[in-house]
Kinemage of the C-alpha trace (Angstrom):
@kinemage 1
@onewidth
@group {chain A} dominant
@subgroup {mainchain}
@vectorlist {calphas} color= white
{ca unk a 1} P 52.451 41.846 -9.929
{ca unk a 2} L 55.178 39.196 -9.972
{ca unk a 3} L 58.267 39.603 -7.841
{ca unk a 4} L 61.633 39.088 -9.490
{ca unk a 5} L 63.390 35.818 -8.783
{ca unk a 6} L 67.096 35.582 -8.242
{ca unk a 7} L 68.563 33.357 -10.972
{ca unk a 8} L 71.999 32.961 -9.375
{ca unk a 9} L 72.075 31.647 -5.783
{ca unk a 10} L 73.900 33.775 -3.196
{ca unk a 11} L 77.617 32.978 -3.086
{ca unk a 12} L 77.674 31.554 -6.616
{ca unk a 13} L 79.041 33.195 -9.708
{ca unk a 14} L 77.576 33.270 -13.173
{ca unk a 15} L 79.934 30.443 -14.160
{ca unk a 16} L 80.455 27.532 -11.795
{ca unk a 17} L 83.014 24.944 -12.795
{ca unk a 18} L 82.668 21.212 -12.184
{ca unk a 19} L 85.142 18.365 -12.180
{ca unk a 20} L 84.243 14.717 -12.588
{ca unk a 21} L 86.929 12.414 -11.217
{ca unk a 22} L 87.106 8.833 -9.947
{ca unk a 23} L 88.478 9.569 -6.460
{ca unk a 24} L 86.468 12.665 -5.652
{ca unk a 25} L 87.068 12.672 -1.885
{ca unk a 26} L 90.844 12.401 -2.394
{ca unk a 27} L 90.706 15.132 -5.050
{ca unk a 28} L 88.841 17.468 -2.689
{ca unk a 29} L 91.451 16.824 0.027
{ca unk a 30} L 94.268 17.432 -2.470
{ca unk a 31} L 92.758 20.757 -3.589
{ca unk a 32} L 92.439 21.869 0.030
{ca unk a 33} L 96.106 21.097 0.747
{ca unk a 34} L 97.637 22.181 -2.569
{ca unk a 35} L 95.635 25.310 -3.336
{ca unk a 36} L 94.196 26.351 0.017
{ca unk a 37} L 90.684 25.634 -1.261
{ca unk a 38} L 87.891 26.063 1.259
{ca unk a 39} L 85.494 23.148 1.478
{ca unk a 40} L 81.954 24.432 1.960
{ca unk a 41} L 80.210 21.059 1.981
{ca unk a 42} L 80.661 17.428 1.007
{ca unk a 43} L 78.075 14.806 0.092
{ca unk a 44} L 79.771 11.395 0.035
{ca unk a 45} L 78.438 8.746 -2.331
{ca unk a 46} L 78.041 5.003 -1.784
{ca unk a 47} L 81.556 4.251 -3.052
{ca unk a 48} L 84.505 6.642 -3.343
{ca unk a 49} L 82.399 9.252 -5.114
{ca unk a 50} L 81.563 12.566 -3.508
{ca unk a 51} L 80.184 15.945 -4.350
{ca unk a 52} L 81.789 18.965 -2.798
{ca unk a 53} L 81.659 22.716 -2.985
């Protein structure tokens, strides 16, 4: 008998938004200051790109 898999990872919602911007690191910092966003992780890219949650 197969066990059920969880389709949505823990801590995520059914809809997860994404933004694509040129200065991602600066945008993440702005969102933290302006909206009180909590940065869970950041994966910087080779230039000014980054991925953050």
